[in-house]
Each structure stands twice: as C-alpha cells, then as structure tokens.
C-alpha positions in Angstrom: 93.3 96.1 110.2 94.7 97.0 106.9 92.2 98.1 104.3 93.6 95.4 102.1 92.0 92.0 102.1 93.9 89.3 104.0 94.9 87.5 100.8 96.2 90.6 99.1 99.9 90.8 98.3 99.7 94.3 99.8 98.9 92.9 103.2 101.6 94.0 105.7 102.8 90.4 106.4 104.2 90.4 102.8 106.3 93.6 103.2 110.0 92.5 103.3 111.7 95.9 103.5 110.6 99.1 105.3 112.1 102.5 104.6 112.0 105.6 106.7 111.5 104.0 110.2 115.2 103.4 111.1 114.7 104.9 114.6 111.9 102.5 115.4 114.0 99.6 114.2 117.0 100.7 116.3 114.8 100.9 119.4 113.5 97.4 118.8 116.9 96.0 118.1 118.4 97.6 121.2 115.7 96.0 123.3 116.3 92.6 121.8 120.1 92.8 122.0 119.8 93.8 125.7 117.3 90.9 126.2 114.9 93.6 127.6 111.8 93.0 125.5 108.6 94.2 127.4 105.5 92.1 127.4 103.8 94.4 124.9 104.6 97.2 122.4 102.2 99.8 121.1 103.1 100.9 117.5 101.5 104.3 117.2 101.3 106.6 114.2 99.1 107.8 111.3 97.1 105.3 109.2 99.1 103.5 106.5 102.5 104.7 107.7 104.0 101.2 108.1 103.2 100.3 111.7 101.7 96.9 110.8 104.5 96.1 108.3 107.0 96.8 111.1 105.0 94.5 113.5 105.3 91.6 111.0 108.9 92.5 110.3 109.7 92.3 114.0 107.7 89.0 114.4 109.6 87.4 111.5 112.9 88.5 113.1 112.0 87.2 116.6 110.7 83.9 115.3 113.8 83.4 113.2 116.6 84.7 115.5 117.9 83.1 118.7 118.0 85.4 121.7 121.4 86.8 122.7 123.4 84.4 124.9 121.8 81.2 123.4 124.7 80.4 121.0 126.7 77.1 121.3 130.1 77.1 123.0 133.3 77.2 121.1 135.5 74.3 120.1 136.6 73.6 123.6 133.4 74.5 125.3 134.3 78.1 126.1 131.5 80.6 126.0 131.4 82.7 122.8 130.4 86.3 122.8 126.9 86.6 121.3 126.8 87.9 117.7 124.3 90.7 118.0 122.1 91.4 114.9 122.3 94.8 113.3 119.0 94.7 111.4 115.6 93.1 111.6 115.8 92.0 108.0 115.0 88.3 107.3 115.3 86.8 103.9 111.8 86.5 102.3 112.7 82.9 101.4 113.5 82.0 105.0 111.2 79.2 106.3 109.8 81.5 109.0 109.1 84.3 106.6 107.4 82.0 104.2 105.2 80.5 106.9 104.2 83.9 108.2 103.4 85.1 104.6 101.1 82.1 104.2 99.6 82.5 107.7 101.0 79.2 108.6 103.3 79.9 111.6 101.8 78.4 114.7 103.6 80.8 117.1 102.1 83.9 115.5 98.4 85.0 116.0 97.0 88.0 114.1 93.9 89.6 115.5 92.0 91.7 113.0 88.4 92.6 112.3 86.5 89.4 111.3 83.6 88.6 109.1 80.2 88.8 110.7 78.6 85.4 110.1 75.1 86.9 110.0 75.8 89.7 107.5 78.8 88.0 105.7 80.5 91.4 105.8 83.6 92.7 107.5 82.8 94.0 111.0 83.5 97.6 111.8 85.3 96.7 115.0 87.3 93.9 116.7 84.9 92.1 119.0 85.4 90.0 122.0 85.0 86.7 120.1 88.1 87.7 118.0 90.1 88.4 121.2 89.2 85.1 122.8 91.5 83.3 120.4 94.3 84.7 122.4 93.5 82.7 125.5 93.6 79.4 123.5 96.8 80.5 121.7 98.7 81.4 124.9 97.4 78.6 127.2 99.2 76.0 125.1 102.9 75.4 125.0 104.6 77.0 122.0 104.1 74.9 118.9 107.7 75.7 117.9 110.6 76.8 119.9 110.9 80.5 120.8 108.4 83.3 121.1 104.6 83.3 120.9 103.6 86.6 119.3 100.1 88.3 119.1 99.7 91.1 116.6 96.5 93.2 117.0 95.9 95.3 113.9 94.5 97.7 114.6 94.1 97.8 118.4 92.0 101.1 118.4 89.3 99.1 116.5 88.6 97.0 119.5 85.3 97.6 121.2 85.1 97.9 125.0 84.5 94.2 125.6 87.4 93.2 123.4 89.7 95.7 125.0 88.9 94.6 128.5 89.3 91.0 127.5 93.0 91.4 126.7 93.9 93.3 129.8 94.6 90.2 131.8 97.1 89.0 129.2 98.8 92.4 129.2 99.0 92.5 133.0 100.6 89.1 133.3 101.8 87.9 129.9 103.2 84.3 129.8 106.9 83.8 129.5 108.2 84.3 126.0 104.9 85.9 124.9 104.8 89.3 123.2 102.0 91.5 122.2 102.4 94.0 119.2 99.5 96.4 119.2 99.1 98.6 116.1 97.1 101.8 116.6 96.4 104.9 114.4 94.4 106.6 117.3 96.1 105.4 120.5 94.0 107.9 122.5 91.0 105.6 121.8 92.7 102.8 123.7 92.0 102.3 127.4 94.6 104.1 129.5 95.3 100.7 131.3 96.2 99.2 128.0 98.5 102.0 127.0 100.2 102.0 130.4 101.2 98.3 129.9 102.8 98.8 126.5 106.1 100.4 125.5 105.2 102.9 122.8 107.1 103.1 119.6 106.0 106.2 117.6 106.0 106.2 113.8 106.3 109.4 111.8 105.8 110.1 108.1 109.0 109.7 106.0 110.4 112.6 104.0 109.0 113.0 100.5 112.1 111.4 99.1 111.7 108.4 101.3 108.0 108.3 100.6 108.7 108.3 96.8 111.1 105.3 97.2 108.5 103.3 99.1 105.6 104.0 96.8 107.7 103.6 93.6 108.9 100.2 94.8 105.2 99.0 94.7 103.5 101.2 92.0 106.5 101.8 89.7 107.6 105.2 88.5 105.1 108.0 88.1 105.0 111.7 87.2 106.5 113.9 89.9 103.3 115.9 90.2 101.3 112.7 90.8 103.7 111.6 93.5 103.5 115.1 95.1 99.7 114.8 95.2 99.9 111.4 96.8 102.3 112.6 99.4 100.0 115.6 100.2 96.8 113.6 100.3 98.2 110.7 102.4 100.1 112.9 104.8 103.2 110.9 103.8 101.7 107.5 104.8 102.8 105.1 102.1 100.2 102.4 102.9 97.4 104.8 102.6 98.9 106.3 99.5 98.7 102.8 97.8 95.0 102.7 98.7 94.4 106.2 97.4 96.0 105.3 94.1 94.2 102.0 93.8 90.9 103.9 94.3 91.6 106.6 91.8 91.6 109.4 94.4 94.5 111.3 92.8 92.6 111.7 89.5 89.5 112.8 91.4 91.7 115.3 93.3 93.3 116.6 90.2 89.9 117.1 88.5 88.7 119.1 91.5 91.8 121.3 91.6 91.1 122.0 87.9 87.6 123.1 88.7 88.9 125.6 91.2 91.6 126.9 88.9 88.9 127.5 86.2 86.5 129.2 88.6 83.9 126.7 87.5 80.2 127.3 87.7 78.0 125.8 90.5 76.7 123.3 87.9 80.2 121.9 87.4 80.5 121.1 91.1 77.1 119.4 91.1 78.3 117.3 88.1 81.5 116.5 89.9 79.7 115.3 93.1 77.3 113.2 91.0 80.2 111.6 89.2 82.4 110.6 92.2 79.5 109.2 94.2 77.6 107.5 91.4 78.1 104.1 92.9 75.8 103.3 95.8 77.7 102.7 99.1 81.0 103.5 97.3 83.9 102.1 99.4 86.0 105.1 98.2 83.9 107.6 100.1 86.1 107.6 103.2 89.1 108.5 101.0 87.1 111.2 99.1 86.1 112.6 102.5 89.7 112.7 103.6 90.6 114.4 100.4 88.1 117.2 100.9 89.3 117.8 104.5 92.9 117.9 103.3 91.9 120.7 100.9 90.1 122.7 103.7 93.2 122.2 105.9 95.5 123.3 103.1 93.5 126.6 102.7 93.7 127.1 106.5 97.4 126.6 106.5 97.8 129.1 103.6 95.8 131.7 105.6 98.2 131.0 108.6 101.3 131.2 106.4 102.2 127.5 106.9 102.0 126.1 103.4 105.7 126.0 102.6 105.7 122.2 102.2 102.6 122.3 100.0 103.2 121.4 96.3 103.3 124.5 94.0 100.0 123.7 92.2 98.2 123.3 95.4 99.6 126.6 96.7 98.2 128.4 93.8 94.8 126.9 94.2 94.7 127.4 98.0 95.8 131.0 97.6 92.9 131.6 95.2 90.4 130.0 97.5 91.8 131.6 100.7 91.4 135.1 99.1 87.7 134.6 98.8 86.9 134.4 102.5 88.4 135.3 106.0 90.0 132.7 108.2 86.9 132.3 110.4 85.0 131.0 107.3 87.5 128.3 106.7 87.8 127.2 110.3 84.0 127.0 110.4 84.0 125.1 107.2 86.5 122.5 108.6 84.3 121.9 111.6 81.1 121.6 109.6 82.7 119.5 106.9 84.2 117.0 109.3 80.9 116.6 111.1 78.9 116.2 107.9 81.3 113.7 106.4 81.4 111.7 109.6 77.6 111.6 109.8 77.4 110.7 106.2 79.5 107.6 106.7 78.1 106.7 110.2 74.4 106.9 109.4 74.5 106.6 105.6 73.4 110.1 104.6 73.4 111.2 101.0 77.0 111.1 99.7 76.4 113.3 96.7 74.8 116.0 98.8 77.8 116.0 101.2 80.4 116.2 98.4 78.4 118.9 96.6 77.9 121.0 99.7 81.6 121.0 100.6 82.9 121.6 97.1 80.6 124.5 96.7 81.6 125.9 100.1 85.3 125.6 99.1 84.5 127.7 96.0 83.2 130.4 98.4 79.5 129.8 97.7 78.4 130.9 101.2 74.8 129.9 100.7 75.9 126.3 100.6 77.8 126.8 103.9 74.6 128.2 105.3 72.9 125.1 104.1 75.4 122.9 105.9 75.1 125.0 109.1 71.4 124.5 109.2 71.7 120.8 108.7 68.9 120.9 106.1 
C-alpha cells in the first residue's frame, strides 16, 4: 500500500498523468486493442516508482472505455472499424474518474493493508480477512456494465494465508474480471501467483523525467535539492515525495556537511540524537534507507561506478572511500543493513543504530567493531 493515507490527495488513485512509463502504457494499450487482456497483471518495480498510479490509470481507462468491436453500426447498419485508443488518459472530470477518486466505483475493489480493530493501527501486512472481500466482490454480477477490477497494493505485503486465498481467483478468474497486482519485491510472492500474471516491469525515469514529475507536485526547487532527491529515492517519484515530506533531504544534507567538515565523534552523536528524538519516529525507515544509500555510494566509488552520482556526493564519497579499503565498506553494508532491519523489526534503539553507522562511515573502526559484536 502507498505510504500515504487513503484520504490523501497523494494517493495513487488521484494521479491523472504519469510520466516516464510510456513502454508500460504501450504494452497495456496493445493488449487492450487486441482484446487480449490476461486475467491478471503484475506491476513490478521499485517502491514509489508509479506502479500503483498506473494500476489506477489502467482501471479508469478500462471502466470508461468500450472494448474494441463494441461500437454501433453505421448509418445503414454496416460494421464500422473500431476506433482504437492511443492513450490510457481519461479526463479527471469524467464520471468514472471522479467515482474512482472518491472510492465510489462499484466495479473497482482496492485491497490494501487495513486497520487492526484491536490495536487501531495500520497492519504491517495484508491479511486473509482483507482478501476475502474479493470473493463477495466477484461472486456478484457487475454493478455497472464492463469490467470488475481488483487492485492489490502492494501484493508482496500479503501474508501466506492471504496469498493462498487469492490463488483460486487467479487460476479461474470470472469473465470480464481483471487483477492488477502491484509489487516492489515480486520475489516475495508465491511462484504460483507470479506464474498466473503477465508481468509489466517499471524502471526509474531519467533525472529529467523525474524532475518533471516531482516538480508537478512539489513545485520548483533548487537543482541540488532535486539531485539529492533523485539519488536518495533511486529515481522513484512517489518515494521522493515521501522523503521530501519527512524532511529527509535536509537530514541528508546535514550529514554530508559533517563528513565534508571531518566532524568530531561528538557531532555524530548529536546528529543521531537529533534525527531520532521522537519516539517511534515514522521517518526511521527513510533515514535507514538514506544511510544505506550513502554506504552504497561509497562502494560504487571504490568500484569506479559513480559517474551518475551528483558532484557533491562524489566529493564526499571519495573522501570517505579513501579512509578504508573496499572490504571495510562491503562489511559495513552487510552489518548496517542487518542492524537497521533489526532496529525496525524488534524496536531496538534508533539513536544507537544511527550513531553507530554514521561513525563507521566516518571511518571510526571501533564503532564498526561494536556493530560486529552486536553489543
């Protein structure tokens, strides 16, 4: 599911235009124009890249567009050649688009992580109770003419029971029913699910395309800030919006400055304290990803693969890389990824994790030894 709340204007169902995924759109249009839609698609690609936005875009199109060959005859009853659409675009004011935006279209069902009634918090996975809605949805006749569409966002968040529960629908989907599965980690899905879907792979847009997408939502920004967003998000616009909303770019720039200044260990302690001051800070997963991006950037510099890295980062990564051999950085990546995962999974001390990794990035080997020992 998108990190945005279901009522947010940033939710994928509100995205009218998508840039940088023309190849995916061509594939979907070709299937539609040939009247060869499969029972299920798997939209696969990095987090926040636009997969869910494309799923809603395709759903709007299908629910608003007659299938090829269903047009009326001509003046004298002769068959007219179908007019094949050249785009998936639907006017945001179209009745179908407006009903989808308000979650009011009866032929579209969105499966996302739900609220746990006991804890009143968003579940960490899609559970079988969520998936059971599909049976009721598909067992009835279509409320309106046309398709019945199920979007699962994100499918790799289904637990085993939920995943097994949808298999029967994927094996024998009802006529005019279509599943759109969105997954950032398709390898986490059951092989039997993947084999029943046509995969559409989404890749990051160019930096120019990324800038167009992000600027359309956030407005114009400094070139360096946009470069930092592109680097930290891996070119995924949706994730970039979350990073900006959570102030991660400013945190990242502050940390780069510490490395440029060859700051003292006390400065890194203060930095860790500042960015983790809030208990159970929801930003921590983004801070963790930021730290891993820096480690990966240093490794790429060691391996001579940083040509696409912004100039400021190249200078910082070169300075850090010069402190230690490649083995050190590879070990730091492994230990950091494990520590950050454990910190989120079992609620370890966030400040200690950030302090340990930022010290190790500065080449303070005693901190890396501390991480190795797991003390």
